[in-house]
ZAMARGU-4260 file (C-alpha; in steps of 0.2 Angstrom, whole numbers, plus 5000, padded with zeros to 4 digits):
<rodrens>
0) 4856/4789/5095 | 4848/4787/5113 | 4835/4773/5110 | 4849/4760/5105 | 4867/4767/5106
5) 4877/4753/5100 | 4884/4738/5112 | 4885/4751/5127 | 4867/4753/5128 | 4863/4735/5126
10) 4876/4730/5141 | 4870/4743/5153 | 4851/4736/5149 | 4857/4718/5151 | 4866/4721/5164
15) 4852/4729/5175 | 4839/4715/5168 | 4851/4701/5174 | 4843/4707/5192 | 4827/4698/5187
20) 4834/4682/5187 | 4843/4681/5204 | 4828/4688/5213 | 4828/4672/5225 | 4848/4672/5226
25) 4848/4673/5244 | 4833/4660/5248 | 4839/4649/5263 | 4843/4633/5261 | 4830/4621/5267
30) 4834/4610/5279 | 4828/4593/5276 | 4829/4576/5285 | 4824/4561/5279 | 4822/4542/5285
35) 4838/4534/5281 | 4839/4522/5264 | 4849/4506/5265 | 4852/4506/5247 | 4863/4521/5242
40) 4870/4524/5225 | 4887/4533/5224 | 4886/4551/5227 | 4872/4549/5237 | 4866/4552/5255
45) 4850/4552/5265 | 4853/4571/5273 | 4852/4585/5260 | 4865/4594/5272 | 4877/4580/5271
50) 4876/4578/5252 | 4879/4597/5251 | 4895/4596/5262 | 4902/4580/5251 | 4901/4591/5235
55) 4918/4590/5226 | 4928/4606/5224 | 4916/4614/5238 | 4902/4613/5225 | 4908/4625/5211
60) 4903/4613/5198 | 4890/4602/5205 | 4872/4604/5213 | 4860/4593/5224 | 4842/4590/5220
65) 4833/4597/5234 | 4816/4594/5227 | 4818/4575/5230 | 4811/4566/5244 | 4828/4555/5246
70) 4840/4550/5243 | 4850/4567/5239 | 4861/4564/5226 | 4877/4576/5219 | 4875/4579/5200
75) 4890/4586/5191 | 4888/4599/5179 | 4881/4592/5162 | 4880/4602/5146 | 4864/4612/5152
80) 4873/4620/5167 | 4889/4622/5158 | 4881/4631/5143 | 4870/4641/5157 | 4887/4644/5165
85) 4894/4652/5151 | 4879/4663/5145 | 4880/4671/5163 | 4899/4671/5164 | 4898/4682/5148
90) 4884/4694/5156 | 4894/4695/5172 | 4909/4703/5164 | 4898/4714/5153 | 4890/4719/5168
95) 4906/4722/5178 | 4915/4731/5163 | 4899/4742/5161 | 4898/4746/5180 | 4916/4751/5181
100) 4916/4761/5165 | 4900/4771/5171 | 4908/4772/5186 | 4923/4782/5179 | 4913/4792/5167
105) 4903/4799/5182 | 4917/4802/5194 | 4928/4810/5180 | 4913/4822/5177 | 4911/4824/5197
110) 4928/4829/5198 | 4928/4843/5183 | 4913/4850/5192 | 4920/4850/5208 | 4936/4858/5200
115) 4923/4871/5191 | 4932/4865/5174 | 4915/4857/5166 | 4909/4874/5161 | 4925/4881/5154
120) 4917/4880/5136 | 4908/4895/5144 | 4924/4905/5153 | 4934/4901/5137 | 4920/4905/5126
125) 4922/4923/5131 | 4942/4923/5127 | 4937/4920/5108 | 4933/4936/5106 | 4952/4939/5104
130) 4952/4926/5090 | 4948/4927/5072 | 4928/4926/5072 | 4923/4911/5063 | 4907/4912/5051
135) 4895/4899/5054 | 4879/4894/5044 | 4865/4884/5054 | 4858/4872/5042 | 4839/4868/5047
140) 4832/4855/5036 | 4813/4854/5036 | 4799/4844/5029 | 4786/4857/5028 | 4770/4847/5029
145) 4775/4840/5045 | 4784/4855/5051 | 4777/4870/5044 | 4768/4875/5063 | 4786/4874/5072
150) 4800/4881/5058 | 4796/4900/5061 | 4797/4896/5081 | 4815/4888/5077 | 4821/4901/5067
155) 4816/4914/5079 | 4822/4906/5093 | 4841/4902/5085 | 4841/4921/5078 | 4837/4930/5095
160) 4843/4916/5108 | 4858/4907/5104 | 4874/4915/5105 | 4888/4913/5091 | 4907/4916/5093
165) 4905/4927/5076 | 4894/4928/5061 | 4879/4918/5061 | 4865/4915/5046 | 4853/4903/5046
170) 4848/4892/5031 | 4832/4883/5030 | 4832/4869/5015 | 4813/4862/5015 | 4805/4849/5004
175) 4787/4848/5000 | 4775/4837/4990 | 4763/4851/4988 | 4763/4870/4989 | 4759/4878/5006
180) 4757/4897/4999 | 4756/4904/5017 | 4770/4896/5026 | 4782/4898/5010 | 4776/4917/5008
185) 4781/4920/5027 | 4796/4912/5025 | 4800/4922/5010 | 4797/4939/5022 | 4807/4932/5035
190) 4821/4934/5022 | 4820/4953/5023 | 4818/4955/5041 | 4832/4965/5052 | 4841/4951/5062
195) 4851/4956/5076 | 4869/4956/5076 | 4870/4957/5056 | 4862/4938/5055 | 4854/4934/5039
200) 4841/4922/5034 | 4840/4910/5020 | 4828/4899/5013 | 4827/4887/4998 | 4814/4874/4992
205) 4823/4858/4986 | 4810/4852/4972 | 4816/4835/4969 | 4820/4831/4987 | 4811/4816/4997
210) 4821/4816/5012 | 4832/4825/5024 | 4848/4819/5017 | 4842/4828/5000 | 4839/4844/5008
215) 4856/4844/5017 | 4866/4840/5001 | 4857/4854/4993 | 4862/4867/5006 | 4879/4861/5007
220) 4882/4864/4990 | 4877/4883/4993 | 4885/4887/5008 | 4903/4895/5007 | 4906/4899/5026
225) 4918/4887/5034 | 4909/4878/5049 | 4890/4873/5047 | 4880/4869/5062 | 4864/4857/5059
230) 4849/4859/5068 | 4833/4849/5066 | 4818/4860/5063 | 4810/4855/5080 | 4828/4860/5091
235) 4830/4874/5100 | 4847/4875/5106 | 4852/4881/5123 | 4859/4900/5123 | 4878/4895/5125
240) 4876/4878/5115 | 4886/4883/5100 | 4899/4892/5110 | 4902/4878/5119 | 4901/4867/5101
245) 4915/4879/5094 | 4926/4881/5110 | 4928/4860/5109 | 4931/4860/5091 | 4945/4874/5094
250) 4952/4866/5107 | 4952/4847/5101 | 4956/4851/5083 | 4940/4841/5079 | 4932/4840/5063
255) 4913/4839/5070 | 4909/4840/5089 | 4892/4834/5094 | 4882/4840/5108 | 4867/4831/5117
260) 4848/4833/5116 | 4834/4834/5131 | 4815/4836/5128 | 4807/4852/5129 | 4789/4848/5129
265) 4790/4839/5145 | 4771/4845/5152 | 4762/4842/5137 | 4750/4827/5136 | 4757/4820/5153
270) 4743/4809/5157 | 4742/4802/5138 | 4725/4808/5134 | 4727/4817/5119 | 4734/4810/5107
275) 4732/4791/5119 | 4750/4789/5123 | 4760/4781/5139 | 4758/4793/5152 | 4772/4804/5155
280) 4779/4798/5138 | 4791/4814/5136 | 4797/4814/5153 | 4802/4794/5151 | 4811/4798/5134
285) 4819/4813/5143 | 4826/4802/5157 | 4833/4790/5143 | 4840/4802/5132 | 4849/4809/5149
290) 4856/4792/5152 | 4860/4790/5133 | 4870/4807/5133 | 4878/4810/5150 | 4884/4792/5152
295) 4882/4778/5139 | 4888/4789/5125 | 4903/4794/5134 | 4907/4777/5139 | 4907/4773/5119
300) 4919/4788/5117 | 4931/4784/5130 | 4932/4767/5131 | 4928/4758/5113 | 4927/4770/5099
305) 4939/4783/5104 | 4928/4793/5094 | 4911/4802/5097 | 4899/4801/5081 | 4887/4813/5071
310) 4868/4811/5079 | 4859/4821/5067 | 4857/4838/5075 | 4865/4851/5087 | 4882/4846/5079
315) 4895/4859/5071 | 4905/4853/5056 | 4919/4860/5046 | 4911/4864/5030 | 4924/4856/5019
320) 4924/4839/5028 | 4905/4838/5030 | 4905/4842/5011 | 4917/4830/5006 | 4904/4815/5008
325) 4885/4816/5003 | 4872/4810/5014 | 4865/4795/5008 | 4847/4798/5002 | 4840/4779/5004
330) 4847/4779/5021 | 4834/4777/5035 | 4847/4787/5047 | 4858/4797/5035 | 4866/4805/5052
335) 4874/4787/5056 | 4878/4784/5038 | 4888/4798/5037 | 4896/4796/5054 | 4903/4780/5048
340) 4908/4786/5032 | 4918/4801/5041 | 4926/4789/5054 | 4931/4777/5039 | 4941/4793/5033
345) 4950/4796/5049 | 4940/4811/5053 | 4939/4816/5072 | 4922/4818/5079 | 4920/4823/5098
350) 4905/4824/5110 | 4901/4839/5119 | 4887/4835/5132 | 4887/4852/5140 | 4881/4859/5124
355) 4861/4854/5124 | 4847/4858/5114 | 4828/4854/5116 | 4819/4844/5105 | 4799/4838/5104
360) 4797/4820/5110 | 4783/4809/5101 | 4767/4812/5110 | 4758/4796/5104 | 4764/4778/5105
365) 4763/4775/5087 | 4773/4791/5084 | 4787/4785/5094 | 4785/4767/5087 | 4787/4773/5070
370) 4802/4785/5074 | 4812/4771/5084 | 4809/4759/5070 | 4816/4769/5057 | 4832/4772/5070
375) 4834/4753/5072 | 4833/4749/5053 | 4845/4765/5050 | 4858/4757/5061 | 4856/4740/5054
380) 4856/4746/5036 | 4872/4756/5039 | 4879/4741/5050 | 4878/4729/5036 | 4881/4741/5023
385) 4899/4747/5029 | 4903/4733/5041 | 4915/4725/5029 | 4926/4741/5027 | 4928/4740/5046
390) 4942/4729/5044 | 4949/4731/5027 | 4948/4750/5022 | 4949/4767/5028 | 4962/4777/5039
395) 4959/4769/5055 | 4968/4764/5071 | 4967/4746/5077 | 4957/4754/5092 | 4944/4763/5080
400) 4941/4747/5068 | 4937/4738/5086 | 4927/4751/5093 | 4916/4752/5077 | 4916/4733/5076
405) 4909/4733/5095 | 4898/4747/5092 | 4889/4742/5076 | 4890/4723/5074 | 4893/4715/5090
410) 4879/4723/5097 | 4867/4709/5088 | 4879/4695/5098 | 4874/4705/5115 | 4856/4707/5112
415) 4856/4689/5110 | 4866/4684/5125 | 4855/4694/5135 | 4838/4685/5128 | 4849/4668/5132
420) 4854/4673/5149 | 4840/4683/5157 | 4824/4680/5147 | 4827/4660/5146 | 4836/4659/5163
425) 4823/4668/5173 | 4809/4656/5171 | 4823/4642/5174 | 4827/4652/5190 | 4809/4654/5195
430) 4807/4633/5196 | 4825/4631/5203 | 4829/4645/5214 | 4847/4651/5211 | 4856/4644/5226
435) 4871/4634/5227 | 4863/4618/5231 | 4852/4620/5216 | 4865/4627/5204 | 4883/4625/5211
440) 4892/4640/5216 | 4899/4644/5198 | 4881/4647/5193 | 4877/4656/5209 | 4892/4668/5210
445) 4889/4673/5193 | 4872/4677/5196 | 4877/4686/5211 | 4890/4696/5199 | 4876/4701/5188
450) 4865/4707/5202 | 4876/4720/5211 | 4887/4725/5195 | 4869/4727/5188 | 4864/4741/5201
455) 4879/4751/5197 | 4872/4761/5180 | 4856/4763/5190 | 4865/4770/5205 | 4876/4782/5194
460) 4863/4787/5182 | 4853/4793/5198 | 4868/4802/5204 | 4870/4811/5189 | 4853/4818/5187
465) 4854/4822/5207 | 4870/4833/5202 | 4860/4844/5189 | 4845/4848/5202 | 4853/4864/5208
470) 4853/4869/5189 | 4835/4864/5185 | 4825/4865/5201 | 4809/4857/5201 | 4809/4849/5183
475) 4827/4844/5190 | 4820/4834/5204 | 4807/4826/5195 | 4821/4821/5182 | 4828/4812/5195
480) 4812/4802/5198 | 4810/4797/5181 | 4829/4793/5177 | 4829/4782/5194 | 4813/4773/5185
485) 4821/4772/5168 | 4838/4765/5173 | 4830/4753/5186 | 4831/4733/5184 | 4811/4734/5178
490) 4814/4749/5168 | 4829/4742/5160 | 4822/4726/5158 | 4805/4735/5149 | 4816/4745/5138
495) 4826/4730/5132 | 4810/4721/5128 | 4803/4737/5117 | 4821/4738/5109 | 4822/4719/5107
500) 4803/4721/5098 | 4810/4734/5086 | 4825/4723/5081 | 4815/4709/5078 | 4804/4720/5067
505) 4818/4728/5059 | 4827/4710/5054 | 4810/4705/5046 | 4809/4721/5036 | 4827/4721/5030
510) 4825/4701/5026 | 4808/4702/5016 | 4814/4718/5008 | 4798/4729/5014 | 4808/4744/5021
515) 4799/4760/5014 | 4806/4775/5010 | 4812/4789/5022 | 4799/4790/5037 | 4794/4805/5043
520) 4792/4807/5063 | 4777/4817/5067 | 4778/4832/5076 | 4766/4840/5089 | 4763/4858/5091
525) 4776/4868/5104 | 4767/4876/5118 | 4774/4892/5112 | 4767/4890/5095 | 4752/4883/5102
530) 4748/4900/5113 | 4753/4910/5096 | 4740/4901/5087 | 4727/4903/5100 | 4731/4923/5101
535) 4729/4923/5081 | 4711/4915/5081 | 4706/4927/5097
</rodrens>
């Protein structure tokens, strides 16, 4: 998911964050002239400029301390400088690779758009009328106390607004620790309504369920249709989203196709007043999801895994394949756990980022911390649980195994490298400016590489958002602004610090055994539902 998308997300954040510690990279070399000294040791000179010129190997592995009052001595790299060079070298390679990968994904998407083939899902989707129509059941798992005010909206949205290549039924499976008679009676009434295009609605309460995973397992045991689409209770898929998922599945012979998300409550609580939250929190999360879905996940699929992975909602599955494994009822992120199981079985999962679904963003800082902490713990749990299987089990190619290691295991090492190279290196370069005289050419050029390569993801994310302004209008222009801010060096650094705090908390809870059960993300009311409630009260 968009908060910590494996190593790609971490490397994008670290590459951009590296900009911070080279802010003084271009400070001019002070020209200092001192009185001559009669007793000079080897490698020491009266003048700073002379000392700089006399450095061996053009100063690649040595430096001159210009803070002294003289004499000026040439100091070769010691263990500290070599360690710092190694950290910066790794970060420079990651930043360069990330920049090139993101550039490739952006240019490929731009080329497809220019050739008018990006939207081929729509044009080819119309040709599906000549093919056998697939029967699809849309499963909507629901924790009723938390989502009682939005579930009816979601049902009506899918029934009336979402196109399907064939028969489409909606199946709501919910759990609740107590009865909610009014809502449960209304759900039963909806099963008897006449829905368009012969669609049917089913509802089932899973009495012994305490998680989304248990609801999904119960639903899969009752479905006979060959395909299932999964939507969270707050998701409103775009009109053509299911058509695009099906077309991608048909063209690629995939077992699962995962669509993308965006925030649909962008105008709610923009000033962070009620409930108390960071201003424009929904827009910030939307910009983060945009970068994640439109670039980062495609980098992971193209260069690392060779596959996409299931992210929990807006996904189309082969029922037979999905039912071959059970969702883990103890996992914090049952979607990641299921994705790893299916990938180890050699299943093919594809991304279709053009298939979009709007969800509700958390409206308070407490809600988003709780949600992201569950995601982080879930990723860590799944990585530890299945990490050993990446090398010795499953029907995987060498590339797929390396991709799993990179996405789920090496991300921890990249986080540590980012902390060492950026958040330790930055205070050092504040005291000793990052220039050739203070650090030598090697460290200076590695820092400059991080600087310029870190600009790449920022640039391409902003350009990708700009290419979609014509489709979204004024909201698209606002999205460009927030993508620009979130992908910027300061935005990436803040985002990394937030996720680093989540990572530390996750490690602490896993190590101390204080991980609680499946956590529910608090939902706010959609503007549509709020209007209905106001009209009913009036």
